[in-house]
C-alpha positions in Angstrom: -62.5 -198.6 -163.7 -63.3 -200.5 -160.5 -66.2 -199.2 -158.5 -65.5 -198.5 -154.8 -67.2 -200.8 -152.4 -70.4 -199.4 -151.0 -70.0 -198.1 -147.5 -72.5 -199.4 -145.0 -71.5 -197.1 -142.2 -74.6 -195.7 -140.5 -73.6 -192.1 -141.2 -74.0 -192.8 -145.0 -77.6 -194.1 -144.7 -80.6 -191.9 -145.5 -81.7 -190.1 -142.4 -84.9 -192.1 -142.1 -82.9 -195.3 -141.8 -80.4 -194.0 -139.3 -81.1 -195.6 -135.9 -79.3 -192.9 -133.9 -81.6 -190.2 -135.4 -84.6 -192.5 -135.1 -84.0 -192.9 -131.4 -83.5 -189.1 -131.0 -86.6 -188.2 -133.0 -89.0 -191.1 -132.1 -87.7 -192.4 -128.8 -86.1 -195.6 -127.7 -89.3 -197.7 -127.9 -89.4 -197.1 -131.7 -86.3 -199.1 -132.4 -86.0 -202.8 -132.8 -83.5 -204.8 -130.8 -81.3 -205.1 -133.9 -81.4 -201.3 -134.5 -80.3 -200.7 -130.9 -77.4 -203.1 -131.2 -76.6 -201.5 -134.6 -76.1 -198.2 -132.8 -73.4 -199.8 -130.6 -71.4 -201.4 -133.4 -71.7 -198.4 -135.8 -71.1 -200.2 -139.1 -71.7 -203.6 -140.7 -69.4 -205.2 -143.3 -68.8 -204.8 -147.1 -72.0 -206.7 -147.8 -74.6 -205.6 -145.3 -75.5 -202.7 -143.0 -75.1 -202.7 -139.3 -78.9 -203.3 -138.9 -78.9 -206.1 -141.4 -75.9 -207.7 -139.7 -77.6 -207.4 -136.3 -80.8 -208.9 -137.6 -78.8 -211.9 -138.9 -77.1 -212.3 -135.5 -80.5 -212.1 -133.7 -82.0 -214.6 -136.2 -79.2 -217.1 -135.2 -80.6 -217.1 -131.6 -84.3 -217.1 -132.6 -84.5 -213.3 -132.0 -84.1 -214.0 -128.2 -82.2 -211.3 -126.2 -81.5 -213.7 -123.4 -79.9 -216.2 -125.8 -77.9 -213.4 -127.4 -76.6 -212.5 -124.0 -75.2 -216.0 -123.6 -73.0 -215.9 -126.7 -69.3 -215.7 -126.0 -67.0 -213.1 -127.5 -65.6 -215.8 -129.8 -69.1 -216.8 -131.0 -70.0 -213.1 -131.7 -66.8 -212.7 -133.7 -67.8 -215.6 -135.9 -70.1 -213.2 -137.7 -68.5 -211.3 -140.6 -68.2 -207.6 -139.6 -68.0 -208.3 -135.8 -64.4 -207.9 -134.6 -63.3 -208.2 -131.0 -64.1 -204.6 -130.1 -67.7 -204.8 -131.4 -68.2 -208.2 -129.8 -67.0 -206.8 -126.4 -69.3 -203.8 -126.9 -72.3 -206.0 -127.5 -71.5 -208.3 -124.5 -71.0 -205.2 -122.2 -74.4 -203.7 -123.3 -76.2 -207.0 -122.7 -74.5 -207.5 -119.3 -75.7 -204.0 -118.3 -79.2 -204.9 -119.2 -79.0 -208.1 -117.1 -77.7 -206.1 -114.1 -80.5 -203.6 -114.5 -83.0 -206.4 -114.3 -81.3 -207.7 -111.2 -81.4 -204.3 -109.5 -85.1 -204.0 -110.4 -85.8 -207.4 -109.0 -84.1 -206.6 -105.7 -86.7 -203.9 -105.1 -89.3 -206.7 -104.8 -88.5 -207.2 -101.1 -91.8 -208.7 -99.9 -92.6 -212.2 -100.9 -96.3 -212.7 -101.6 -96.3 -215.7 -103.9 -94.0 -218.1 -105.8 -94.2 -215.7 -108.7 -92.6 -213.0 -106.7 -89.7 -215.4 -105.8 -89.3 -216.1 -109.5 -89.3 -212.4 -110.4 -86.5 -211.9 -107.8 -84.4 -214.9 -108.7 -84.8 -215.4 -112.5 -82.5 -212.5 -113.4 -79.8 -214.1 -111.1 -80.3 -217.8 -112.0 -82.3 -218.0 -115.2 -79.5 -217.7 -117.8 -76.7 -219.6 -115.9 -75.0 -222.6 -117.7 -74.3 -224.2 -114.3 -76.4 -224.9 -111.2 -76.5 -222.7 -108.2 -78.4 -223.1 -104.9 -79.6 -219.9 -103.1 -81.4 -219.2 -99.9 -83.8 -216.3 -99.2 -84.0 -215.4 -95.5 -87.3 -213.8 -94.5 -88.6 -212.0 -91.4 -92.1 -212.2 -89.9 -93.5 -209.9 -92.6 -92.2 -212.2 -95.4 -89.7 -209.5 -96.4 -86.3 -210.7 -97.7 -83.7 -209.6 -95.1 -80.9 -211.5 -96.7 -80.1 -213.7 -99.6 -77.1 -215.8 -100.3 -75.6 -218.2 -102.8 -75.1 -221.4 -100.8 -73.3 -223.3 -103.5 -72.2 -223.3 -107.1 -71.8 -226.5 -108.9 -71.5 -228.2 -112.3 -74.4 -228.7 -114.6 -75.0 -232.1 -113.0 -75.7 -230.8 -109.5 -74.6 -228.8 -106.5 -74.0 -229.5 -102.8 -76.0 -228.0 -100.0 -74.6 -227.4 -96.4 -77.6 -227.6 -94.1 -75.6 -226.3 -91.1 -74.5 -223.2 -93.0 -78.1 -222.4 -94.0 -79.2 -222.5 -90.3 -76.2 -220.7 -89.1 -76.9 -217.8 -91.5 -80.6 -217.9 -90.5 -79.8 -217.4 -86.9 -77.2 -214.7 -87.6 -79.7 -212.5 -89.6 -82.7 -213.3 -87.4 -84.7 -215.0 -90.1 -88.0 -216.7 -89.2 -88.5 -218.3 -92.6 -86.5 -219.6 -95.6 -87.2 -220.1 -99.3 -84.9 -222.4 -101.2 -84.1 -221.7 -104.8 -81.9 -223.3 -107.4 -81.8 -223.4 -111.2 -81.9 -226.2 -113.7 -79.7 -225.3 -116.7 -81.2 -228.1 -118.7 -84.5 -226.3 -118.7 -86.5 -229.2 -117.0 -88.9 -228.2 -114.3 -89.3 -231.6 -112.8 -87.7 -231.9 -109.4 -85.1 -234.7 -109.0 -85.1 -237.1 -106.1 -82.0 -235.1 -104.8 -84.1 -231.9 -104.9 -86.9 -233.6 -102.9 -84.4 -235.0 -100.4 -82.6 -231.8 -99.7 -86.0 -230.0 -99.3 -87.1 -232.5 -96.7 -83.7 -232.4 -94.9 -83.7 -228.6 -94.7 -87.3 -228.4 -93.6 -86.8 -230.9 -90.8 -83.6 -229.1 -89.6 -85.2 -225.7 -89.8 -88.3 -226.7 -87.8 -86.1 -227.8 -84.9 -85.1 -224.1 -84.6 -88.7 -222.9 -85.2 -87.8 -221.6 -88.7 -90.2 -222.4 -91.5 -89.3 -223.5 -95.1 -92.0 -221.7 -97.1 -91.1 -222.9 -100.6 -88.4 -224.4 -102.9 -88.3 -223.0 -106.4 -86.7 -224.6 -109.4 -85.9 -221.7 -111.9 -85.3 -221.9 -115.6 -85.0 -219.1 -118.2 -88.7 -218.6 -118.6 -90.5 -220.7 -116.0 -90.4 -222.1 -112.6 -91.6 -225.0 -110.4 -92.8 -224.4 -106.8 -92.8 -227.1 -104.2 -95.4 -225.2 -102.2 -97.7 -224.7 -105.1 -97.5 -228.5 -105.9 -98.0 -229.4 -102.2 -94.7 -231.1 -102.0 -93.6 -229.4 -98.7 
């Protein structure tokens, strides 16, 4: 007689091991990242539970949620037990988390330091595989009155239209600007092109009595500030 394969569905686990019940009884903070994702997918495969499967997926990205969020549907489906529906569910949940961080960051309206600029822009730029250039438009109180993506380019660079930056500044009544772009490579060292565009924008803005307060290079976990390094 052939034994039936063991079911690794969450509903068949002991109650102490069920992440749904654990969340209900102990709260969200009591669950690991893998347990939270396991609730979403519901079951593992013939060889491992949902939690074990999710732990293996997390291990593949060094237990980094941001890195997990960058996996494509196809990459997630490469794991045994993750079909298209489960992969889409994981991707959707992580995207919601990213959008929540963006909304929280948008509440940081007043710019008080380079760190506050990073907190505002990292959720937007930190995880991107391509380079984007953004402008923050500030009023006299250093509050962000407008922000806009100026350009979106390949991983090798992006183009910046100085005239468009100043046109937008005049339209919204900005008295100061902060430049911000990301380096998908992770390097924080400004390139010569970064230095040139900063100098060009600063000179153009000054002719309209608009200050360029800083230029930040943003990566996933860190940033470089032109102002902090006295490069303005």
